[in-house]
LUMLO-566394 format. One record per residue: residue in three letters; x, y, z of N, C-alpha, C, O in turn. Coordinates in steps of 0.05 Angstrom, whole numbers, padded with zeros to 5 digits, always signed. Layout:
BEGIN
ALAXYZXYZXYZXYZ...
***
This chain:
BEGIN
MET-02195-00022-01406-02201-00045-01422-02180-00069-01423-02186-00092-01420ASN-02154-00059-01426-02131-00075-01423-02128-00089-01400-02117-00111-01400PHE-02137-00079-01376-02134-00085-01354-02153-00109-01346-02147-00127-01331ILE-02178-00106-01359-02200-00127-01355-02195-00147-01372-02203-00169-01364LEU-02183-00147-01398-02173-00166-01418-02151-00181-01404-02152-00205-01405LYS-02132-00169-01390-02113-00186-01376-02118-00202-01355-02105-00222-01350LYS-02139-00191-01340-02151-00205-01314-02161-00228-01325-02157-00250-01314THR-02177-00227-01350-02198-00248-01361-02181-00272-01371-02185-00295-01367MET-02158-00259-01387-02139-00280-01395-02127-00297-01371-02124-00321-01372ARG-02120-00282-01353-02106-00297-01331-02126-00315-01318-02117-00337-01311PHE-02146-00311-01313-02168-00327-01303-02172-00349-01318-02174-00371-01307PHE-02174-00348-01347-02176-00368-01366-02154-00387-01365-02158-00411-01366ILE-02129-00377-01364-02106-00396-01364-02106-00412-01339-02098-00435-01341ILE-02113-00402-01317-02114-00411-01290-02135-00436-01289-02130-00457-01277VAL-02158-00430-01304-02179-00452-01305-02168-00475-01325-02172-00498-01319VAL-02156-00468-01347-02145-00489-01361-02128-00506-01350-02130-00531-01352VAL-02108-00495-01336-02087-00507-01325-02101-00524-01300-02090-00546-01296LEU-02119-00518-01284-02134-00535-01264-02147-00557-01276-02147-00579-01264ILE-02160-00554-01303-02177-00575-01315-02155-00595-01322-02158-00619-01317PHE-02132-00584-01335-02114-00605-01347-02104-00621-01321-02103-00646-01321ALA-02098-00608-01302-02086-00626-01276-02108-00643-01267-02104-00667-01264PHE-02133-00632-01264-02152-00651-01253-02153-00674-01272-02156-00697-01262GLY-02152-00671-01301-02157-00693-01318-02136-00713-01315-02141-00737-01316LYS-02110-00703-01310-02088-00721-01307-02087-00735-01284-02078-00759-01284ILE-02095-00724-01261-02101-00738-01235-02119-00759-01237-02114-00781-01229SER-02143-00752-01249-02165-00772-01251-02154-00798-01269-02161-00821-01263GLN-02137-00792-01289-02131-00811-01306-02109-00830-01291-02109-00854-01295LEU-02091-00818-01274-02072-00835-01259-02090-00848-01237-02082-00870-01228SER-02112-00838-01227-02123-00853-01211-02139-00877-01221-02143-00899-01209ALA-02148-00870-01242-02164-00893-01261-02147-00919-01270-02155-00942-01272ASN-02125-00910-01273-02102-00932-01277-02091-00945-01261-02081-00967-01267LYS-02091-00933-01235-02079-00945-01213-02094-00974-01205-02118-00975-01203LYS-02079-00992-01201-02088-01016-01191-02083-01016-01162-02060-01018-01153TYR-02106-01014-01144-02105-01019-01116-02105-01053-01111-02120-01069-01122TYR-02090-01058-01094-02081-01084-01087-02105-01095-01068-02116-01116-01075ALA-02112-01083-01047-02131-01092-01026-02155-01088-01039-02159-01068-01053LYS-02175-01109-01036-02206-01108-01044-02214-01088-01026-02205-01085-01003ASN-02235-01072-01038-02250-01054-01020-02275-01069-01012-02283-01088-01025GLY-02287-01059-00991-02308-01073-00976-02308-01076-00948-02291-01066-00934ILE-02330-01093-00938-02329-01094-00909-02313-01113-00897-02314-01136-00907TYR-02298-01108-00878-02280-01130-00864-02286-01135-00838-02299-01118-00826VAL-02277-01159-00826-02278-01165-00799-02247-01175-00792-02229-01180-00809GLY-02246-01178-00766-02218-01183-00758-02216-01188-00730-02235-01182-00715LEU-02191-01200-00718-02184-01207-00694-02162-01191-00688-02145-01189-00706THR-02158-01179-00668-02135-01165-00656-02124-01173-00626-02139-01181-00609PHE-02098-01169-00623-02083-01178-00600-02073-01156-00589-02051-01151-00597PRO-02085-01138-00571-02068-01113-00565-02052-01121-00538-02060-01139-00522HIS-02031-01108-00535-02014-01111-00514-02018-01083-00497-02007-01062-00504ASN-02032-01085-00477-02043-01060-00462-02026-01058-00434-02022-01075-00416THR-02019-01032-00436-02003-01020-00412-02017-00998-00398-02028-00979-00410ILE-02018-01000-00373-02031-00980-00358-02013-00971-00338-02005-00986-00320GLY-02006-00943-00340-01987-00933-00317-01995-00906-00308-02017-00903-00298GLY-01982-00891-00311-01986-00863-00300-01993-00862-00271-01977-00873-00255ASP-02014-00851-00262-02022-00848-00238-02029-00874-00218-02031-00872-00194PHE-02031-00896-00234-02033-00923-00222-02007-00932-00213-01994-00947-00228ASP-01997-00926-00188-01969-00929-00180-01963-00952-00159-01941-00959-00152GLY-01987-00962-00151-01981-00984-00127-01985-00979-00101-01992-00996-00085VAL-01981-00954-00094-01982-00941-00069-02003-00920-00059-02008-00914-00036SER-02016-00908-00082-02034-00884-00076-02063-00894-00073-02069-00918-00075PHE-02077-00878-00068-02108-00884-00060-02120-00857-00071-02108-00837-00078LEU-02146-00861-00069-02169-00834-00074-02183-00842-00045-02182-00864-00034THR-02196-00819-00036-02213-00818-00013-02230-00794-00014-02223-00774-00025ASP-02254-00798+00000-02272-00774+00005-02279-00774+00034-02298-00762+00042GLY-02262-00789+00052-02271-00791+00079-02282-00814+00087-02276-00823+00109TYR-02300-00828+00070-02313-00850+00075-02304-00873+00055-02295-00894+00064ASP-02307-00869+00031-02296-00886+00009-02266-00885+00003-02254-00864+00001VAL-02255-00909-00001-02227-00908-00008-02221-00925-00034-02229-00949-00035ALA-02209-00914-00053-02207-00928-00080-02176-00935-00083-02160-00916-00081LEU-02168-00955-00086-02139-00963-00089-02131-00956-00118-02145-00960-00138LEU-02104-00945-00120-02092-00942-00145-02069-00962-00147-02046-00955-00141PRO-02075-00989-00156-02050-01008-00158-02033-01003-00179-02039-00986-00196LYS-02012-01017-00181-01993-01021-00203-02006-01041-00221-02016-01061-00210VAL-02007-01037-00247-02024-01056-00263-02002-01064-00286-01993-01049-00303GLU-01997-01091-00282-01975-01104-00297-01987-01106-00331-02010-01111-00336SER-01970-01102-00349-01978-01104-00380-01987-01125-00386-01979-01145-00373ASN-02004-01128-00403-02014-01159-00412-02025-01158-00441-02034-01136-00450ILE-02025-01180-00454-02035-01183-00480-02066-01190-00478-02072-01209-00463GLY-02083-01178-00491-02113-01186-00493-02122-01188-00519-02105-01189-00536TRP-02148-01188-00525-02159-01194-00552-02179-01174-00555-02187-01159-00538GLY-02188-01176-00581-02210-01160-00589-02222-01168-00617-02211-01186-00629ILE-02244-01155-00626-02257-01161-00648-02259-01132-00663-02264-01112-00651LEU-02255-01134-00688-02261-01107-00705-02275-01110-00731-02271-01128-00747LEU-02290-01092-00734-02306-01089-00761-02305-01062-00774-02312-01042-00761GLY-02296-01062-00805-02289-01040-00816-02298-01040-00843-02312-01058-00852MET-02292-01020-00857-02301-01014-00886-02275-01002-00899-02268-00979-00893ARG-02261-01019-00919-02240-01008-00932-02246-00997-00958-02262-01009-00972GLY-02234-00971-00966-02234-00962-00993-02207-00964-01008-02191-00979-00997SER-02200-00951-01030-02176-00952-01042-02153-00947-01022-02134-00963-01018GLN-02156-00924-01009-02135-00917-00988-02143-00907-00964-02126-00898-00949PHE-02168-00907-00957-02181-00904-00931-02194-00924-00920-02205-00941-00935ALA-02194-00926-00893-02216-00944-00880-02227-00929-00853-02216-00912-00840ILE-02249-00940-00850-02263-00933-00824-02266-00959-00807-02274-00980-00819GLU-02261-00960-00782-02260-00983-00766-02271-00981-00735-02263-00965-00718LEU-02288-00998-00730-02298-00999-00700-02285-01025-00686-02285-01046-00699SER-02275-01025-00665-02263-01045-00649-02270-01045-00619-02275-01025-00607TYR-02270-01068-00608-02274-01072-00582-02255-01089-00567-02252-01112-00575LEU-02241-01079-00545-02214-01090-00536-02218-01100-00508-02232-01086-00493ILE-02208-01119-00499-02207-01132-00468-02184-01144-00466-02173-01155-00484SER-02174-01142-00438-02150-01153-00428-02152-01155-00398-02163-01137-00385SER-02141-01178-00387-02138-01180-00355-02110-01178-00348-02092-01187-00362HIS-02107-01164-00321-02084-01155-00315-02076-01166-00284-02094-01170-00268ASP-02053-01169-00279-02045-01176-00251-02041-01147-00241-02037-01129-00256ILE-02043-01143-00213-02039-01117-00199-02029-01121-00177-02031-01144-00169THR-02016-01101-00163-02002-01099-00135-02008-01071-00120-02006-01049-00132TRP-02013-01072-00097-02014-01050-00082-02006-01052-00052-02021-01061-00035LEU-01982-01044-00047-01967-01043-00026-01960-01072-00020-01960-01079+00003GLY-01954-01089-00040-01945-01119-00040-01969-01136-00040-01966-01160-00044ALA-01994-01126-00035-02019-01143-00041-02024-01148-00069-02021-01129-00086LYS-02033-01175-00077-02033-01180-00104-02063-01182-00111-02079-01192-00094GLY-02071-01174-00135-02099-01179-00142-02102-01181-00176-02085-01190-00192GLU-02124-01172-00181-02132-01172-00212-02147-01151-00222-02161-01138-00206ALA-02145-01145-00245-02163-01127-00258-02171-01129-00288-02155-01141-00303ASP-02191-01121-00296-02201-01123-00324-02201-01096-00340-02210-01076-00329TYR-02192-01095-00362-02193-01070-00377-02207-01070-00404-02200-01088-00420SER-02224-01054-00412-02240-01055-00437-02241-01024-00450-02237-01003-00438MET-02248-01026-00476-02253-01003-00489-02264-01005-00516-02257-01025-00529ALA-02278-00988-00527-02289-00987-00555-02273-00966-00570-02264-00947-00557ILE-02269-00970-00595-02251-00949-00611-02263-00948-00635-02273-00968-00646PHE-02264-00921-00645-02272-00916-00675-02250-00904-00685-02242-00883-00674ASN-02235-00915-00707-02210-00905-00720-02217-00896-00751-02234-00905-00766THR-02202-00882-00756-02202-00873-00788-02174-00883-00794-02157-00881-00776LYS-02166-00896-00817-02141-00900-00830-02133-00890-00859-02149-00888-00877TYR-02108-00884-00862-02102-00876-00886-02078-00895-00893-02059-00897-00878TYR-02080-00908-00916-02056-00926-00929-02041-00915-00947-02050-00899-00964PHE-02015-00923-00946-01994-00910-00967-01991-00938-00982-02000-00959-00974GLN-01976-00935-01006-01971-00958-01025-01995-00976-01027-01995-01000-01022SER-02012-00963-01034-02043-00982-01033-02043-00996-01057-02064-01008-01062ASP-02022-00998-01077-02024-01014-01098-02001-01037-01094-01992-01051-01112LYS-01994-01039-01069-01974-01064-01063-01983-01079-01041-01999-01068-01025PRO-01976-01102-01039-01981-01121-01016-01974-01110-00989-01989-01115-00971ILE-01954-01097-00984-01941-01084-00959-01953-01056-00961-01947-01041-00980GLN-01973-01049-00940-01980-01025-00942-01979-01010-00910-01994-01017-00892PRO-01959-00987-00906-01960-00976-00884-01984-00956-00884-01995-00948-00904PHE-01992-00949-00856-02019-00934-00852-02015-00917-00829-01999-00924-00811ILE-02027-00895-00827-02029-00881-00804-02060-00881-00796-02078-00885-00813GLN-02063-00876-00770-02095-00876-00763-02099-00854-00737-02081-00846-00722CYS-02121-00848-00737-02132-00828-00711-02160-00837-00707-02174-00846-00725GLY-02166-00836-00683-02190-00846-00676-02197-00835-00643-02183-00822-00628ILE-02223-00846-00640-02236-00837-00613-02241-00860-00596-02254-00878-00606ILE-02232-00864-00570-02237-00882-00550-02265-00876-00537-02271-00853-00529PHE-02280-00894-00535-02306-00896-00521-02309-00910-00499-02308-00934-00501LEU-02312-00899-00474-02317-00911-00446-02296-00929-00441-02302-00952-00438PRO-02271-00921-00441-02250-00940-00430-02257-00946-00398-02266-00929-00383LEU-02251-00972-00389-02260-00981-00365-02238-00996-00352-02227-01014-00366LEU-02231-00993-00330-02209-01008-00315-02226-01018-00288-02236-01002-00273VAL-02229-01045-00284-02243-01053-00263-02224-01068-00245-02216-01090-00252VAL-02215-01057-00219-02201-01067-00201-02214-01087-00183-02230-01077-00167LYS-02211-01110-00181-02225-01127-00163-02217-01124-00134-02195-01128-00124ASP-02241-01116-00121-02235-01112-00091-02219-01092-00084-02206-01093-00063GLY-02220-01069-00104-02206-01042-00100-02219-01020-00086-02207-00999-00083TYR-02245-01025-00077-02260-01004-00070-02272-01011-00039-02288-01029-00035TYR-02262-00994-00021-02270-00997+00007-02288-00974+00021-02279-00951+00023ASN-02312-00982+00029-02324-00960+00045-02320-00968+00076-02327-00990+00086TYR-02307-00947+00090-02303-00949+00116-02325-00949+00136-02327-00963+00155HIS-02343-00928+00126-02367-00923+00148-02386-00948+00144-02395-00956+00165ASP-02392-00961+00124-02409-00988+00125-02394-01012+00126-02404-01034+00129ASP-02368-01009+00122-02351-01033+00124-02355-01054+00101-02357-01078+00108TYR-02356-01048+00076-02355-01067+00056-02335-01062+00034-02328-01038+00030ILE-02325-01081+00020-02305-01085+00000-02322-01094-00026-02338-01112-00027THR-02313-01076-00049-02324-01088-00074-02304-01075-00095-02284-01062-00088ASP-02310-01079-00121-02292-01072-00143-02296-01041-00148-02317-01028-00143ALA-02273-01032-00157-02267-01006-00164-02269-01000-00194-02253-01012-00208ARG-02286-00984-00205-02290-00983-00236-02278-00954-00245-02291-00933-00243TYR-02257-00954-00253-02245-00927-00263-02251-00924-00293-02245-00941-00309THR-02266-00900-00299-02274-00894-00325-02277-00869-00336-02276-00851-00320SER-02280-00864-00361-02287-00839-00370-02299-00839-00394-02304-00861-00404THR-02307-00815-00408-02325-00819-00431-02311-00823-00456-02317-00840-00472PHE-02292-00806-00459-02275-00810-00485-02243-00808-00481-02232-00798-00462GLY-02233-00821-00504-02200-00817-00505-02192-00814-00532-02208-00813-00550LEU-02168-00812-00534-02155-00809-00567-02138-00831-00569-02124-00841-00551ASN-02141-00839-00594-02123-00862-00607-02109-00851-00631-02121-00844-00651LEU-02082-00850-00627-02067-00842-00651-02042-00864-00655-02032-00875-00635GLY-02035-00867-00681-02012-00884-00684-02012-00892-00716-02022-00878-00733GLY-01998-00914-00721-01988-00924-00745-01980-00951-00745-01974-00963-00724GLY-01978-00963-00771-01972-00989-00771-01964-00996-00799-01957-00980-00817LEU-01966-01024-00802-01962-01035-00828-01981-01059-00831-01984-01076-00814SER-01991-01059-00854-02011-01082-00861-01996-01098-00883-01989-01086-00903PHE-01993-01125-00880-01982-01141-00903-02005-01159-00911-02013-01175-00895TYR-02017-01156-00939-02037-01172-00951-02028-01194-00961-02015-01193-00982LEU-02033-01217-00949-02028-01244-00960-02042-01253-00984-02034-01270-01000HIS-02065-01239-00986-02084-01240-01007-02096-01214-01008-02093-01199-00989PRO-02112-01205-01030-02127-01181-01032-02150-01180-01012-02162-01159-01007LEU-02156-01203-01002-02180-01201-00982-02171-01207-00950-02185-01204-00931ILE-02141-01216-00951-02132-01223-00921-02109-01207-00917-02092-01205-00935SER-02105-01195-00893-02083-01182-00884-02077-01189-00856-02095-01198-00841ILE-02051-01186-00847-02042-01184-00821-02030-01156-00817-02019-01143-00835PHE-02032-01149-00793-02023-01124-00785-02010-01120-00761-02014-01137-00743GLY-01991-01098-00757-01983-01093-00730-01980-01061-00730-01974-01046-00749GLU-01986-01053-00708-01985-01023-00704-01977-01014-00674-01978-01027-00653ILE-01969-00989-00677-01959-00976-00648-01979-00957-00644-01986-00944-00663ILE-01991-00953-00622-02013-00934-00611-02008-00918-00591-01995-00928-00573TYR-02016-00891-00589-02014-00874-00568-02042-00871-00561-02058-00862-00577ARG-02048-00881-00534-02076-00877-00526-02078-00854-00503-02067-00856-00482GLY-02091-00836-00509-02090-00814-00489-02118-00817-00472-02141-00810-00481ILE-02113-00828-00447-02140-00835-00432-02135-00818-00408-02111-00814-00402ILE-02153-00807-00395-02154-00793-00372-02180-00802-00354-02202-00792-00360PHE-02180-00823-00331-02203-00826-00318-02211-00805-00298-02197-00793-00282ASP-02239-00801-00302-02247-00776-00285-02272-00789-00263-02284-00775-00246GLU-02277-00812-00266-02292-00824-00244-02286-00848-00234-02274-00864-00248VAL-02295-00856-00208-02294-00880-00199-02319-00891-00192-02333-00876-00177GLN-02329-00913-00198-02356-00922-00194-02354-00950-00174-02338-00969-00175ASN-02372-00947-00159-02379-00972-00140-02400-00986-00150-02422-00976-00148PRO-02398-01010-00163-02418-01024-00180-02439-01040-00163-02460-01048-00174THR-02436-01045-00139-02452-01063-00122-02473-01047-00103-02491-01059-00092ILE-02469-01025-00100-02487-01010-00081-02505-00995-00098-02496-00984-00118GLU-02532-00996-00089-02556-00988-00103-02564-00958-00092-02580-00943-00105ASP-02553-00951-00072-02559-00924-00061-02547-00901-00078-02522-00901-00079GLU-02560-00885-00089-02546-00865-00111-02523-00850-00097-02502-00843-00109ASP-02528-00845-00071-02510-00826-00060-02481-00841-00056-02460-00829-00054SER-02484-00868-00055-02457-00884-00048-02449-00895-00078-02426-00905-00080PHE-02463-00894-00097-02457-00906-00124-02432-00891-00139-02417-00904-00152TRP-02429-00864-00135-02408-00851-00149-02391-00837-00131-02399-00824-00112LEU-02364-00840-00138-02345-00824-00122-02331-00810-00147-02320-00821-00166GLN-02334-00782-00142-02317-00766-00165-02284-00767-00155-02276-00766-00132THR-02270-00770-00175-02240-00773-00166-02232-00743-00157-02242-00722-00166ILE-02212-00746-00137-02203-00720-00125-02190-00701-00145-02192-00676-00146GLU-02175-00719-00164-02163-00707-00188-02161-00725-00212-02160-00749-00209GLU-02160-00716-00234-02163-00734-00259-02134-00752-00258-02112-00743-00251LEU-02142-00779-00267-02119-00801-00265-02111-00801-00295-02128-00807-00312ASP-02086-00795-00300-02075-00800-00330-02061-00827-00333-02041-00834-00321VAL-02075-00841-00350-02064-00869-00356-02053-00868-00387-02048-00890-00396SER-02048-00848-00401-02037-00848-00427-02012-00863-00429-01998-00870-00410GLY-02009-00868-00452-01984-00885-00459-01985-00901-00484-02007-00905-00494PHE-01966-00909-00493-01960-00928-00517-01967-00953-00516-01961-00967-00496ASN-01979-00963-00533-01989-00995-00534-01983-01003-00562-01979-00987-00580PHE-01981-01033-00565-01982-01043-00595-02000-01065-00596-02006-01080-00577ASN-02009-01066-00621-02030-01086-00631-02019-01105-00651-02002-01096-00665ILE-02026-01130-00655-02024-01148-00681-02049-01157-00685-02065-01158-00666GLY-02058-01165-00712-02082-01174-00718-02082-01187-00745-02061-01190-00758ILE-02106-01194-00753-02113-01206-00779-02139-01197-00789-02158-01196-00773THR-02143-01190-00814-02169-01182-00823-02176-01201-00848-02159-01215-00860PHE-02205-01199-00855-02213-01214-00873-02237-01199-00886-02257-01196-00873THR-02235-01191-00913-02254-01173-00932-02273-01190-00941-02267-01213-00949PHE-02295-01183-00941-02313-01199-00958-02315-01189-00984-02316-01164-00988ASN-02316-01209-01005-02315-01202-01033-02343-01194-01045-02355-01207-01061ILE-02350-01170-01034-02375-01160-01045-02372-01143-01069-02359-01123-01063LYS-02378-01145-01093-02371-01131-01117-02384-01099-01115-02374-01079-01125ALA-02405-01100-01100-02419-01073-01099-02404-01050-01085-02409-01026-01089TRP-02382-01063-01065-02367-01044-01054-02337-01040-01070-02321-01024-01060ASN-02330-01053-01094-02309-01051-01108-02309-01024-01131-02307-01027-01156TYR-02311-01000-01118-02319-00977-01136-02296-00965-01145-02297-00942-01155GLN-02271-00980-01143-02247-00965-01157-02236-00990-01177-02234-01013-01171THR-02231-00977-01200-02222-00992-01224-02196-01005-01211-02178-00995-01198GLY-02201-01034-01219-02175-01050-01209-02177-01064-01184-02160-01082-01179SER-02198-01056-01165-02201-01066-01134-02216-01090-01136-02221-01102-01115
***
């Protein structure tokens, strides 16, 4: 009986402590003033994209008939649009980025276009202040590098673009948002993009047998990049579900 009583008392004390702690946390959250407005936001971003790894400017892929070049790709600044939804400390965000790059292969010069869609989740620190550090984690969808005139078919003797692509990639990083106003922020971030191309596409040949060239081996183009940008939050009161936001 004493054993049961002791267990019951211990359980009761734990429950009381948890209720008290939860009440304190709720009170602090209710009293906290979040600086940034909650809601849907749009923005412009300017990514500095770097593509390296297996694209070394001397290598190529071949299956005996098709040849796809692996040029050296110069880093460049692109642009993008983004759409997100901000809570008190969390945000989800969808963005689309594009950039154009100069390329070289064995001294020959050319051009390439790079694009991707990214779904990110963000967590903000110091959310009651105008300057808010954040971390983020996301998924890259359909990253695509189009190398102009980078695909040659020896058997049929034609040249066209080489389209390097994959289905998914990884987007990890962190940065700093500076809110000029609760509705307007500028930000900068450092990003690690984990991207491995696993297909080369020939976009101009309708023959299904010629349309796809599977790469001999996966092409790793992972690396660090950085972005800057600006966001604007729509002041819709329905989204302001935190006191003081």
